[in-house]
C-alpha positions in Angstrom: 78.6 97.6 95.4 78.2 96.4 98.8 81.2 97.3 100.7 79.5 97.9 104.1 81.0 96.2 106.9 78.8 97.4 109.7 78.0 94.9 112.4 81.3 93.0 111.4 84.2 92.5 113.6 87.8 92.4 112.1 91.1 91.2 113.5 94.0 92.8 112.0 97.3 91.5 112.8 100.5 93.8 112.5 98.2 96.5 112.9 100.7 98.9 114.8 102.2 100.6 111.7 102.4 100.4 107.7 100.1 98.3 105.8 98.6 96.5 109.0 97.4 100.2 110.5 96.3 101.3 107.3 93.9 98.2 106.8 92.8 98.7 110.3 91.8 102.1 109.3 90.0 101.1 106.1 88.1 98.6 107.7 86.7 100.9 110.2 85.9 103.4 107.7 83.6 100.7 106.1 81.9 100.0 109.5 83.7 97.2 111.0 84.5 96.9 114.6 88.4 96.5 114.5 90.6 94.7 117.0 94.4 95.5 116.7 96.8 92.9 117.1 100.6 93.8 117.5 103.6 93.6 120.0 103.5 97.0 121.7 101.2 98.0 124.2 101.6 101.5 124.4 101.3 102.0 120.8 98.2 100.0 120.5 96.6 102.3 123.2 97.7 105.3 121.3 96.2 104.0 117.9 92.8 102.5 119.0 91.1 106.0 119.8 92.3 107.3 116.2 90.0 104.8 114.4 86.8 105.9 112.9 83.8 105.3 114.8 81.2 107.2 112.7 78.9 104.1 112.5 79.0 103.3 116.2 81.7 100.8 116.3 83.9 99.8 119.3 87.6 99.1 118.7 90.2 97.3 120.8 93.4 95.7 120.9 95.4 92.6 121.7 99.3 92.8 122.4 101.1 89.7 121.6 104.1 88.4 119.8 102.6 86.3 116.8 105.8 84.0 117.6 104.5 83.1 120.9 101.7 80.5 119.5 100.4 79.6 122.9 99.7 83.0 124.1 98.5 84.1 120.7 95.9 81.2 120.8 94.8 81.8 124.3 94.2 85.7 123.7 92.5 85.3 120.5 90.2 82.5 122.1 89.4 85.0 124.8 88.6 87.4 122.2 86.3 85.2 120.1 84.5 84.1 123.3 83.1 87.3 123.7 82.9 88.7 120.3 83.2 86.4 117.2 85.7 87.5 114.4 84.2 87.8 110.9 87.3 89.1 109.0 91.0 88.0 109.7 93.8 89.7 108.2 97.1 88.0 108.8 100.0 90.4 108.5 103.6 89.9 109.9 106.8 91.8 109.3 108.9 89.7 107.0 112.1 87.7 108.2 115.5 89.3 108.0 116.9 89.8 104.6 119.7 87.6 103.5 120.5 84.5 100.9 119.0 81.2 101.4 122.2 79.5 101.0 124.0 79.6 104.3 120.6 80.4 106.2 120.5 78.9 109.5 117.8 76.2 110.4 116.6 78.4 113.3 115.9 81.2 110.9 113.5 78.8 108.8 111.9 77.6 112.1 111.4 81.1 113.6 109.8 82.4 110.2 107.5 79.6 109.8 106.4 79.9 113.3 105.8 83.8 113.2 104.0 83.4 109.7 102.7 80.0 108.7 101.8 78.5 112.0 100.6 81.8 113.4 98.1 82.3 110.4 96.9 78.8 111.1 96.3 79.1 114.8 94.3 82.4 114.1 92.3 80.7 111.4 91.6 77.6 113.3 90.4 79.9 116.3 88.1 82.3 114.4 86.5 80.3 111.7 84.0 78.5 113.9 82.4 81.9 114.8 82.5 82.9 111.0 80.6 79.8 110.3 77.8 80.5 113.0 77.4 84.1 111.9 77.4 83.3 108.2 80.2 85.6 107.2 83.9 85.0 106.9 86.8 86.7 105.2 90.7 85.7 105.6 93.1 87.9 103.7 97.0 87.1 104.3 99.3 90.0 103.5 102.3 88.1 101.9 104.6 89.2 99.0 105.2 89.2 95.3 107.9 86.9 96.1 105.1 84.2 95.9 105.2 84.7 92.1 108.8 85.7 91.5 111.4 84.9 94.3 113.2 88.3 95.3 117.0 88.2 95.3 118.3 88.5 99.0 115.0 87.3 100.6 115.9 83.6 100.9 114.1 82.6 104.3 111.2 85.0 103.2 110.8 83.7 99.7 110.4 80.2 101.3 108.1 81.0 104.0 105.7 83.2 101.7 105.3 80.4 99.4 104.5 77.9 102.3 101.9 80.7 103.5 100.4 80.8 100.0 100.0 76.9 99.5 98.5 76.9 102.9 96.1 79.5 101.9 95.0 78.0 98.7 94.3 74.8 100.3 92.2 76.3 103.1 90.3 78.2 100.6 89.1 75.2 98.8 88.2 73.5 102.1 86.4 76.6 103.3 84.7 77.6 100.1 81.6 75.6 100.6 81.1 77.1 103.9 80.8 80.6 102.4 84.4 81.8 104.0 86.7 83.4 101.5 90.6 83.1 101.6 92.8 85.2 99.7 96.3 86.5 99.5 97.4 90.1 98.8 100.9 90.4 97.5 102.2 93.9 98.2 105.2 95.1 96.3 107.7 97.8 97.6 105.7 99.8 99.9 106.6 102.6 102.1 106.9 101.0 105.3 109.8 100.3 107.7 110.2 96.8 106.1 111.5 98.4 102.8 113.7 100.7 104.7 115.2 97.5 106.2 115.8 96.1 102.7 117.3 99.5 101.3 119.8 99.5 104.2 120.7 95.7 104.0 121.3 96.1 100.2 123.3 99.4 100.6 125.5 97.8 103.2 126.3 94.4 101.1 126.7 96.3 97.7 128.7 99.4 98.8 126.1 101.6 96.9 124.4 104.7 98.7 120.8 104.5 100.0 119.7 106.8 97.2 121.4 104.7 94.5 119.7 101.4 96.0 116.3 103.3 96.2 116.6 104.8 92.7 117.3 101.1 91.2 114.4 99.7 93.0 112.1 102.3 91.8 113.3 102.0 88.3 112.2 98.5 88.2 108.6 99.6 88.9 106.6 100.5 86.0 104.6 103.2 88.1 108.1 104.5 89.1 107.2 104.8 92.8 106.7 102.8 95.9 103.2 101.8 97.1 101.4 103.7 99.9 100.3 101.7 102.6 96.7 102.9 102.1 96.8 101.7 98.5 97.4 98.0 99.5 94.9 98.4 102.3 92.3 99.4 99.8 92.7 96.2 98.0 92.6 94.1 101.4 89.5 96.0 102.5 87.7 95.1 99.2 88.4 91.4 99.7 87.4 91.7 103.1 83.7 93.2 101.9 80.7 91.7 100.9 81.3 92.8 97.3 84.0 90.1 97.0 81.9 87.2 98.0 82.7 85.2 94.9 86.5 85.7 95.0 88.6 83.0 96.8 91.8 81.4 96.6 93.8 84.1 94.7 96.8 85.7 94.9 96.6 89.7 94.1 99.7 91.7 93.3 99.5 95.2 94.6 103.0 96.1 93.1 102.6 98.9 90.5 103.0 96.5 87.9 106.5 95.1 89.0 105.5 91.4 88.9 106.2 90.2 85.1 104.5 87.0 85.5 100.9 86.3 85.0 
């Protein structure tokens, strides 16, 4: 099975921690040059030297807030002008928890800009290079809420569905060019995001953090949260040559929690 990414260049968003960082490490292990994209300059500077370089890769970073669309576009345009991107991993932290009823319009606008619009800007910027070099993989890290809305994540549920629909449409349009577009749907994963959800649920319900944690785990058939590396492995496969005939799919990585097909 061909999973070698030597000679390919991957741009990984949200790469300063959690699933994004684990994905950057996995892609580098497969031989890709990796550019980390996140907001914190010092964190990115610390992380780049830790990425595997066993296949002679060179890695880099871009510090930008994905909600700043103009700066995001400009910085990635500068990147692809010197080094085309063959693998794009769209990954951004979710909107704050809360019900959809009563949510402010500004919350939807901010979430759409940070997720849907940022993803679109990045894809539009990197696809020409993918076409020229004959290799393209776009993977969007979304949520299992694409299949089953999650309680207390109203704005997030709405935004994730929009991204999934955009990705499915893009997959159909880019398929004739040999570029694949897929979505990975993480379940509860050991990241700062899950800690935020636990804290929010605990505060609203009056239950202890341990009670909230135990209830969440009990709803997962595997009876544990995912490790970021487990989700990263699925993303890395979809980015590899072995996944060349897989496009337009929503792949849950959730320990069996999603009950729908």
